[in-house]
Wavefront OBJ file of the C-alpha trace (Angstrom):
o trace
v -139.814 -51.773 -107.931
v -140.064 -55.496 -107.235
v -137.528 -57.572 -109.109
v -136.518 -61.204 -109.406
v -132.917 -61.688 -110.495
v -131.480 -65.083 -111.408
v -127.827 -65.996 -111.130
v -125.611 -69.057 -111.232
v -125.969 -70.136 -114.822
v -123.038 -71.051 -116.981
v -121.346 -73.702 -119.051
v -120.902 -77.143 -117.548
v -120.045 -80.598 -118.833
v -122.606 -83.373 -118.874
v -122.844 -84.969 -115.457
v -121.835 -81.790 -113.708
v -123.731 -79.568 -111.323
v -124.877 -75.992 -111.018
v -126.826 -74.099 -108.416
v -129.130 -71.346 -109.556
v -130.305 -68.566 -107.303
v -133.168 -66.128 -107.620
v -133.157 -63.109 -105.361
v -136.263 -61.038 -104.807
v -135.794 -57.373 -104.062
v -137.897 -54.281 -103.639
v -140.852 -53.459 -101.439
v -142.339 -56.868 -100.683
v -144.795 -57.840 -97.987
v -144.937 -61.560 -98.677
v -143.761 -64.015 -101.297
v -146.045 -66.871 -102.193
v -145.305 -69.891 -104.310
v -142.193 -69.706 -106.453
v -140.924 -71.828 -109.270
v -138.358 -72.446 -111.945
v -139.131 -72.667 -115.639
v -136.887 -73.119 -118.630
v -136.965 -72.556 -122.341
v -134.677 -74.249 -124.818
v -134.131 -72.918 -128.345
v -137.097 -73.710 -130.551
v -139.172 -75.064 -127.678
v -141.968 -73.819 -125.469
v -141.341 -72.679 -121.935
v -141.314 -75.700 -119.652
v -142.150 -76.086 -115.997
v -139.246 -77.352 -113.908
v -140.167 -77.181 -110.235
v -142.342 -75.277 -107.802
v -142.248 -74.692 -104.060
v -144.853 -73.158 -101.777
v -144.210 -70.970 -98.761
v -144.568 -73.964 -96.449
v -142.123 -76.044 -98.465
v -144.409 -78.245 -100.537
v -142.601 -79.191 -103.738
v -143.732 -80.184 -107.185
v -141.174 -81.426 -109.707
v -141.410 -82.076 -113.394
v -140.764 -85.656 -114.425
v -137.825 -84.601 -116.563
v -135.816 -83.322 -113.591
v -137.117 -85.419 -110.719
v -134.263 -87.046 -108.854
v -131.692 -84.680 -110.346
v -132.838 -81.169 -109.442
v -133.801 -79.860 -106.027
v -135.750 -76.677 -105.481
v -135.529 -74.853 -102.174
v -136.100 -71.432 -100.705
v -134.887 -69.216 -97.907
v -137.751 -66.962 -96.932
v -135.607 -64.790 -94.672
v -133.192 -64.114 -97.524
v -136.054 -63.900 -100.014
v -134.131 -66.229 -102.285
v -135.103 -69.241 -104.368
v -132.607 -71.939 -105.335
v -132.332 -74.734 -107.829
v -129.622 -77.309 -107.253
v -129.016 -79.104 -110.538
v -127.074 -82.356 -110.523
v -126.348 -84.936 -113.201
v -126.883 -82.349 -115.875
v -127.633 -83.489 -119.397
v -127.248 -81.665 -122.706
v -131.033 -81.571 -122.972
v -131.087 -79.420 -119.834
v -129.564 -76.613 -121.864
v -131.969 -73.690 -121.690
v -132.590 -70.278 -120.264
v -133.861 -70.784 -116.735
v -136.432 -68.363 -115.386
v -137.518 -67.645 -111.856
v -141.190 -67.039 -111.167
v -142.915 -65.857 -108.040
v -146.256 -64.643 -106.802
v -145.697 -61.652 -104.532
v -147.595 -59.156 -102.448
v -145.806 -55.850 -102.849
v -145.488 -52.966 -100.444
v -148.840 -51.582 -101.547
v -150.496 -54.943 -100.850
v -150.971 -55.613 -104.537
v -150.500 -59.208 -105.652
v -148.709 -59.867 -108.911
v -146.887 -62.609 -110.704
v -143.251 -61.767 -111.435
v -140.636 -63.207 -113.742
v -136.900 -62.826 -113.769
v -135.010 -62.166 -116.970
v -133.417 -65.597 -116.960
v -129.992 -67.158 -116.694
v -128.406 -69.311 -119.377
v -127.462 -72.892 -118.584
v -125.444 -74.721 -121.214
v -124.517 -78.378 -120.804
v -121.912 -79.769 -123.153
v -121.711 -83.426 -124.128
l 1 2 3 4 5 6 7 8 9 10 11 12 13 14 15 16 17 18 19 20 21 22 23 24 25 26 27 28 29 30 31 32 33 34 35 36 37 38 39 40 41 42 43 44 45 46 47 48 49 50 51 52 53 54 55 56 57 58 59 60 61 62 63 64 65 66 67 68 69 70 71 72 73 74 75 76 77 78 79 80 81 82 83 84 85 86 87 88 89 90 91 92 93 94 95 96 97 98 99 100 101 102 103 104 105 106 107 108 109 110 111 112 113 114 115 116 117 118 119 120
């Protein structure tokens, strides 16, 4: 079964940094575009950043200049380097990816999320 599993979340003080990882596992032929989303308590899920297979990046205005999305296709892993964290960055961060599985079926997958808490 194809899975996306996030890791790297935790508690950090404002101004600090965290690096999130998202590892894809299972029978996968190819992984297409991948992205990070987040959801804070009482708010809608928010787009954070997206990266295509060839490295084209789209960032949300709220994180531009502070967060960097990257990927390692050989390791089948997505990353989000988060610097200059603010309390308003507190949220559950979700990994998303469009994958072609071992049966050549394309689907959109979500991880279960990792909690990021930024204290003031």
